[in-house]
N, C-alpha and C positions, 0 to 999 in steps of 0.2 A: 428821239429815235423810237420807232415802233418795230415790233417783230411780228411777222405772220407765222404763227405756230400751227396753223390749220393743216392737216394732212388730207389730200384728196384721195379719191379711190385708186388713181393710178399711182400715187406714192405708196399707199398701203400694198399695192400689188408688188411693187419692188421689194417690199420687206416680207413678202409672203413666206419664203422658205425659212427665214429666221423666226418669224411668228409661229410657224407650225412646229418648229423644233422646240422653241420655248414652251408652247403649250404642252407639247409631248412630254418633255422631261418634268414638267409639273404633274402631269397624269402619272408618270412612273413613280415620282415620290409620294404622290397621294395614295396610290394603290398600295404601295409598300407600308404606308403608315396605317391605313384603314384595314388592311387584311394582312397582318404580320405573318400569319400561318401559311399564306400562299407560297407555293414552292417558287424559289428564286429563279428557276429556269423559265417560268412563265413571264417574269419581269424582263429577262433577256429577250425572249421572243417579242414581247410588247415593245422593247426598245428597237429591235430589228424592224418591226412593222413600222414604227414612226419614222425611222431612217429611211425606209423604202418610200414612204409618202414624200418626204422631203426630197429624196433623190429623183423621184418622178416629177416633182415640181420644178426642180432645176433643169431636168431634161426638157420639160416643156418650155421653159424659159429659152433654153438653147435653140430648140427647133423653131420657136415662134420669133426669135430675135428680140426678146423683151430686154430692153436696156434702159438707163437713165441714171440721174443722180438726185441725192437728197441732202437736205441740211447744208445748204450752201457749198455744195460739192464736197462735203466731208465724206459722204457714203456714195460710192459709185457701184453700179451694176453694169458691167460690160462683158465682152466674151471672155476676157482673161479672168475676171472674177468668178464668172460661172464655171470655167474650167477648174479653178482651184477649189470652188465649193463642192463641185462633183467629186473631185479627188479627195477632198477631206471627208465627206459624208460616206464615200465608198470605203475608204480606209477604216473609218469608225465602225461601219457595219460589219466588216470582217473582223476587226478586233473583238467585238462583243461576242460573236460566234466562237472565236478562239478562246474567249475568257470562260465559257460556260462550265467546262470541266474543272478549270483552275479555281473559280470562285467557291467551289464546294469545300475547299480547305480552309477558307476563312471562318473563324469562330463567330465573329460578329459583323454587322454592317454589310451583309451581302447585297441587300437591295440598293443601299447607298452608293455601292461601287458603280452600278450602271448609271445612276443619276449624274455622278461625277464625270463619267466618261462623256455623256451626252452634253454636260455643261462645258467641258473643254472643247468638244467639237463646235458648239454654238460660238464660243469665243474666236475659234479659228475661222469660222465662216465670216464673222465680222472683220477679222484681220484681212481676209481676201478683198473686202470692199473698202478697206481703209484708204482714204485718199488724202489725208493730212496728218501732221505729225501728232497732233492731239489724239486723233483716232488710234493712230498706230500704238501709242503708249497705253490707252485705256483698254483697247482690245487685246493686245499682247499680255497685259497682266491679268485680265479677265480669264483668258484661256490657260495661263500658267497656273492660276490659283488651284484648279482642280488637280493639276499634276502634283503640286506640293503634297497634297493628301494621298494621292494614288501611289506615289513612289514609296511612301512610308506606310503602306496599308497592312503589311505583315507586322502587326504590333509586337509580336513575340519573337521576331527575328532580328538579331543584332545588326546583320548586314543590311536589311531594309531600313532600320532606324538610322543607320549611319548614312545610307544613300540619301534618305529624305532630308537629313540635317544639311549634308553637303549641298544637295540640290537647292535647298531653301536659301542657305547663306549665299552662295554664288548667284542664285537667281535674283535675290534682293540687291546684291551688288551691281548686277547687270541693269536692274531697273533704275538704280540710282544714276548710272552712266547715262542711260537713255534719258532720263528726266532732265539731267543737267545739260546734256547735248541739245535737246529740244529747246531748253530755255536760252541757250547761247544763240541758236539759229533764229529764234523768234526775236530775241533781243537786237540781233544785227539787222534783221530784214523786216520785222513787224508782220510776217507772213507765215502761214502754216500749211496751206494747200500746196500740193506738189507742183502743180502747173504754175502757180504764182511764184514759187521759189526759183523757177527756171530763169526768171529775169534778174535775179539778185547778183550783184557784183561780189566776187570773192574777196573776203576780208579775213585777217587772222582769226578773229573770233568765230566767223562762220565756218572756217576750215576745221578748227578744233571742235566745234559743235558736231560737225558731220562725222569726224573721226570717232567721237564718243558714241554717236548713234551707231556707226558700223561696228564698234567693238561690242555694243550690246546685242546687235542682231547677229554678229559673229558667234556670241555665246549661244544663242538660240539654235543656230544650225550646226554648232559644234565643230567649226573650223579651227585649225591651228592658227594662233596660239590661245584660243579661247575655248579649248576643248577639255580642260582638265576635269570637268564634271562627269564627263560621259562614261569612262570605264566603270568607276564605282557606282554611279547611278544605275547603269544598265545591269550590273552585276546583282546589286542588292534589291532592285525594285521587283515586284512581281512580274513574271515573264510576259504576260500579255500586255502590261503597262510599258515594259521595255519596248515591246513591238510597236505600241502606239507612239511612244516617244521618238522612235527611230525613223518615223516617216511623216506623220500628219503635221506636227509643228514645224518641221523643216520646210514642207511645201508652203505652209502659210507665211513663214518668214521670207521665202524667196518670192512670193507675190509682193510683199512689201519692198524687197531690195530691187525688184525689177522696175516697180514704179518710181522709186526714189532715184535710182542711178540713171534710167533711160528717160526720165521725164525731167526731174529737177536738176540733175547733174549732167545732162547729155554734153554740155559744152566743155566740162572738165574731165571728158573720157580719158585723155592721156595720163591724167593723175591717178584716178581711181583704178584704171586698168592695170597700171603697174603694180599697185598694192594687191590686186586680186591675183596677179601672176605669182607673186611671192606666196600668198596665202594658198594658192592652189598647190604649188610645188611642195610646200611644207606639209600640207595636209595629206596629199597623196603619199609622199615618201615616209613621213613619220607614221601614218596609220598602217601602211602595209609592213614596214619593217618590225614595229612593235607587235603587230598581229601574229608574226611567226613564233613568238615566244609564249603565247597564251596556251593555257591548259583547260580553260573554261570556255564553252562554246558561246556563252553570252558575251564574254570579254572579247572573244575573237571577232564576233559580229560587231561589237562596239567600235573596235579599232578599224574593221573593214568599213563601217559606216563613215568614219572620219575620212578614210581614203576615198569613199564614193563622193562626199561632199567636195573633195578636191577635184574630182572629175567634173562635177557640176559648175564649180567656180571657173573652169576653162571656158565654158559657154558664157558665163557673165563677164569674164575678162575680154572676150571677143567684142562685146558692146555693140553687136549688130542685131538686125531682125533675125537673121539666121541663129545667132547665138541664143537669143531668147526662145526661139522655136526649139532649139535642141534641148534647153533646160527643161521646158515642159515635157517633151517627149522622154527625156531621161528620167524624170520624176515618175512618169507612167511605168517604165520598165522597173524602176526601182521599187515601186509600190508592190507589184506582183511578186517579184523575186525575193525581196527582203521580208515581206509579210509572210510569203510561203515558207521561207526558211525558218522564220521565228514560229510558224504554226507547228513545224516538225519538232523544234526545240520544246515547245509547250507540251506537245503530245508525249514525246519521249520522257521529259521531266515529270509529267503527271504519272507516268506508268513505272519508272524506275527510280524516282525521286532523287535524280542527280542531273547536273548540267555539265559534268566533266567530259571533256572529249574522249578520254579513255573508255567511257562507258558506252561509246558509239560502236565499239568493237563488235563486228559481226551483225550489224543491224540488218543487213541484207538478208541474213538467215532467219532473223526474228520477225522481220516485217518488210518483204520485198517492196511493197508499195512505198513506204515511208522512205526507205533507202533510195529508191528510184527518184522520188520527189525531191529529196535533199540533193541528190546529184544534179538534177536540172537546175535547181535554184541556184547552187553554188557555181555552177559553170556559167550561168547567166550573169551572175555578179562579176565573175572574172572576165566576161566579155567573149565567150566562145560562140561562134556561129553554129547553127542558125537560130540561136536564142535571142530574147529581147535585149539583153545586156549588150550584145555585139552591136546591134543597130544603134542603140543609144550612144555607145562610145564612138561608133563611126560619125554619127551625126554631130557629136560635140567636136571631134577632131577636125571634121571638114569645116566647121565654123571657125576654129582656131586657124587652120591652114589659110583660109581666105583672108585672114587678118595678118598673116605672116608670123604667127606665134609659134615658130618652129621649136624653140626650146621646150615649151609646154608639151608639145607633141612627143618629143623624145623622151622626156621624163615620164609622160603618161604611159608610153609604150614600155618603158622599162618596169614601171609599176605594175602593168598588167602581168608581166613575167613573174614578178615577186609575189603578186596575189595569187597566181596559179599554184605556187608552192603550197601555201598554207591551206587553200581550199582542197587541193588534192591530198593533203595529209588527212583531212577528215574523210575524204572519199575512200582512201587506202584502208582506214580503220573500219569503215562500214562494209567494204567488199572483200577485203583480204584477211584481216585479223579474225581470229576466233573469238566468239562470245563468251564471257564468263558465265552467262546463264542462257542456255538455248531456248528458253520457253518463248512462244510466240507472243508478239505485242499487237494489240488491236485498238483502234482509235474510234472515238464516237462519230455519229453522223454529222453533227455541226462541224467538228474539226475536219472531217473528210471533205465537206463541202468547201471549206476554206482552201484546202490543199488542192482540190480540183479547180477551184477558181484561179489560184496562183499558177497552176500548170497551164491552164487555158490561156491566161493572159501572157505568160512567158513565152509560150509557143506561138500564139497568134501575132503578137507584136514583133516577133522575130521573123516569122515566115511571110506574113502579109501586113507590113506596117503602114501601107500608104493611106488608108482611111484615117488612121490616127495621126499621122503626119499632117494630113489635110486639116484635121480638127485644130491641132496646135498652131498651125500657120494662120488659120482663121482667128484663133483666140488672141493672137498678138498683132492684129492689123494695126492697132494703135501705134506700134513702133515701126511703121512702113517708111516713115520719113527719116529713120536713122541712116547714117552713112554705112556703106558696105555692099556686099554682093547680094545675090539672089536671096529670096526669102526662105526657101526650103531647098532640100536635096533634089537635084534633078532625078526623075524616075529612073534613068539609066544607070545611076550609081547604086541603086537599091538592088542587092544581089538576090533577094528572095521575094521580091514583090514590086508592085507599082507599075 
């Protein structure tokens, strides 16, 4: 047997975004090593510039319709992969801007921080193109390696050390589940590529293998009952790392879940849809109820994130083209609202050195801009019109209604009411309570840029969502053969656009 390992120019073109990012993170590391006295803000801007080049490359791919596969279909570049890569790179760019003020508190290894963030982003870009189980394992662990270090980056902070240890132990356990599940699937079928697995007959070994794989991916997205690492890790990790963990890895994991469920396991939809219904109900209910008791804003957003994952699982449980569209659109709304909220948390934490909700008392008097931005982001996360979160939840619920998942809709609506309570508790403290220290708070230009970007995305996606809906509908054309209703929301249903 002979193997052709030659890569043509067209093959290299498909790898261009990853090659650019790989070269750029090497440049960042080299510059930091060769010029140790260089201000680390310069490394941040260098990283942002590289990500900007990668983002422009991905947008060019999207506009030109550049697609294809490599390595015997192990690596795929299609519209959905491009969507998730743009999503990951955009989130990484915003996180680096958010990190600039925070990194100054590190005593050592400030430059290496940006390298690790870029390396994690590179791993997640490969995850978006993973089209077989072996690629899933390698790319997922590659992206997680950087997070193992980033979570414990505050070496003198006990909470950060504890968070890093818990994240590492549970992450390795999840990796073991994933590896064993993949071995069972391969042992039963002799196949690894998702499209080849679609023809496999279900056997006990195959079913157990897939359950182990789903358990490992459930850990990555933080769905109940695989959520135990989230509160302590979010609380102890550096806040920009928490913001990064809360959105980018989850998007990459959903890219894998969509391919696996809608391609490999489409014929077994009645089985996995029922499991996802239970996971969605548990995640929404548990996350929202426990969030009520939190006194730390990072832990509150951690449990809120668990509940948001429950909402996304509604679209996955629908198992239709419209459900996949709704997931992608919801992730977009979550990107701007959640990262925007975390940007305010980072800014306030840098200025007052506290993440307790009580310290948000009177924030409107100290910084009307930050208080207003936080109000918008929290209301969007709750699903209040005319903000992005409302359209995202509407789209998700419509996909579920079309599949007759009325129990999920009822539970989802109840949980929206519950979430409104703890979000409005924060709003009350910002606007009604008196501040202990009335001195004004000011944020830096990079932080302000992220907040403005979050506000723009939250408002535009809520007021005029149709272009973005068209984008996600085009990104999931590969699922057009799925059973179910129309591919996207009819324009007449959109209350603020279309």
